[in-house]
C-alpha positions in Angstrom: 0.9 2.8 -7.3 2.6 1.1 -4.3 4.5 3.4 -2.0 5.2 1.8 1.4 2.6 -0.9 0.7 0.7 -0.3 3.9 -2.7 0.1 2.1 -2.2 -2.4 -0.7 -3.3 -6.0 -0.2 -0.6 -8.4 -1.4 -2.9 -11.1 -2.8 -6.1 -9.2 -3.6 -5.1 -5.8 -5.1 -3.8 -5.1 -8.6 -0.3 -3.8 -7.9 2.5 -5.8 -9.7 0.8 -7.2 -12.7 -2.5 -6.7 -14.6 -4.6 -8.8 -12.1 -4.5 -9.8 -8.4 -1.8 -12.2 -7.4 -4.4 -14.6 -6.0 -5.6 -15.2 -9.6 -2.1 -15.4 -11.1 -0.9 -17.8 -8.3 -4.0 -19.6 -7.0 -2.1 -22.5 -5.5 0.2 -20.2 -3.5 -2.8 -18.1 -2.4 -4.5 -21.2 -1.0 -1.4 -22.0 1.0 -0.9 -18.4 2.2 -1.2 -17.8 6.0 -2.2 -14.1 5.5 -4.7 -14.0 2.7 -5.6 -10.4 3.7 -1.9 -9.3 4.3 -0.6 -6.1 2.9 2.4 -5.6 0.6 4.4 -4.3 3.6 3.7 -7.5 5.5 5.5 -9.5 2.7 8.4 -7.2 2.2 11.5 -6.2 4.2 13.3 -2.9 4.5 15.1 -3.5 1.2 11.9 -4.6 -0.7 11.5 -8.2 -1.6 15.2 -9.2 -1.9 15.7 -10.8 1.6 12.3 -12.1 2.4 11.9 -15.5 4.0 9.0 -16.7 1.9 8.7 -20.0 3.8 7.1 -18.3 6.8 4.2 -17.0 4.7 2.8 -20.4 3.9 0.9 -23.0 6.0 3.4 -25.8 5.1 6.6 -26.5 3.3 6.1 -26.0 -0.5 6.3 -28.9 -2.9 8.8 -28.7 -5.8 6.2 -27.6 -8.3 5.0 -24.9 -5.8 8.6 -23.7 -5.3 8.7 -23.1 -9.1 5.5 -21.0 -8.8 7.1 -19.1 -5.8 10.2 -18.3 -7.9 8.0 -16.8 -10.6 6.1 -14.8 -7.9 9.4 -13.6 -6.4 10.7 -12.5 -9.8 7.5 -10.6 -10.4 7.4 -8.7 -7.0 11.1 -8.0 -7.0 10.6 -5.9 -10.2 8.5 -3.5 -8.1 10.3 -0.9 -6.2 8.7 0.1 -2.9 9.1 3.8 -2.0 9.0 3.9 1.8 8.6 7.7 2.0 5.5 7.7 -0.2 2.0 6.7 0.5 0.1 4.4 -2.0 -2.1 6.1 -4.6 -4.6 4.9 -7.1 -3.5 5.1 -10.7 -5.6 4.8 -13.8 -4.0 2.5 -16.4 -5.5 4.2 -19.4 -3.5 7.4 -18.8 0.3 7.9 -19.0 0.1 10.1 -15.8 -2.3 7.7 -14.1 -5.0 10.4 -13.8 -8.7 9.7 -14.2 -11.0 12.3 -15.8 -14.4 12.0 -17.4 -13.0 13.4 -20.6 -10.3 10.7 -20.8 -12.9 8.1 -20.1 -15.1 9.3 -22.9 -12.2 9.0 -25.4 -12.1 5.2 -24.7 -15.6 4.8 -26.0 -15.4 6.9 -29.1 
């Protein structure tokens, strides 16, 4: 779960879809200046609504890459950053995000 985004890697961690963004948007990842950047590095005080995305890439994006960027923007804008909360790991197989051995064993029964 992303709080402030200080400990969550934008491209490499699973935080806004079911896989890392570097696999969902490999072309944009290749062009990214900060491949190891954190979510907080890509956001502003009001989340992702007023971000200047052009500064995050090594060159001006081509038209087809702009289309990819729009899809990425839509995806990350759906995530609300909570600046007062630290990040925490959440287990997707539990409605509360909590991991236990008992809950794990029910997956294999």
